[in-house]
N, C-alpha and C positions, 0 to 999 in steps of 0.2 A: 474599458469596463470588464470586470471579470464577471465569467460566468457561474454559473452553483460548481461543472467540475475544474475551477481553478483558471480554464484559459481562460485567454485576455481575443475581446472583440474595437473590433472599434468604434465608438459612439455611434456612427451614421448608418449602424448594419440596422440590416433588416433583415426579417426573415417573414420569409412563403410558405402556409397551409397550402396543401392538395385538399378534393378532399371528393370522395370519389359517386356523385350524388346520383347511380344510377344503385346502386348494391340502397343507398337513402333512399329512393320512390318504392324499393321494393320489398320493404320492411312497413312505409309508408301506404303504399296503398288500399285503395277500397277492398273490398270483396266484394262478388256477386252470390246473391241468396235469391231461393226463390220463393216466393208467398206467395199460397194461391195459382203457381204457377205463369204470377208476374216479377219479374230481375228488379230487386229492389238491389236497389248498390249500399253499401253497411263501410263506415270506417273498420278497419283489425280491431281487435278484441268485443264486438258488440254482444251482450244476449238476446241473442233469442226477441226479446222483451223491446227490444236497439231498435230493431229489425218494422215490428207489426210497428211501431210505434215512426219507424220510418214511412211506410208501406201506407197507413191506416189511424190518425186522430184520437179517433172515433171508436176501428177493429181496437189498438189499445190500452183505450180506455172500458173498455168489453171487459178487453184478456185479465184486465183491470179491477173490477165489479167481482170477475167468471161465470161472465155468463158466457164467456168463452173459453176454450180451451186449443192450444198449438198441440196438431199432428203432427212427427215423419213424419216420410216417404212409408213405413214398414205400418203405418197405422199406430204406432206408438204413441203415446201421447205424454210430451214432453215440456220442462219446466222450463217456466218464462224468464228463471235469470239463469238459465245455462247456455254455454257459447253456445256461441250462430257457428257453421262449420261451411268450411269453401265451398260454394252449389252444391248446398242443402237445399235442401226444397221441403214444405215448409208446408201445414196446411194449417186453417183458421174453422175447426168447427162450430159449432150448443154445443157446449159442457155434457153429458154424460150424455149423446144418444154420435152414434157414426155410420159413415155414410156405407151402405150398401156398396158402391164402389171400392170405397178402401181395404184393403187387406186382414184380416182376424188380428 
């Protein structure tokens, strides 16, 4: 049997492919995010909405309706369709209300 480069291989030749699964697991492992102080494990590439959904379906619905809003660890409002950051700390609050303990 002739290969695409013109070399001849015996009919019974087999090809073995080695895949480094360690490097794959680094790219496809879950991220750890903190929402209201609770650790949430979520897939890489998740949005903040995905994190809230994994945290609580009820909270996710309230976020979608506008009743709740998401704030980052500095107290800034964050859009639900934005990317979740590995190790990020987010907080759910009633929209338009600031907690006295959160930075201004």
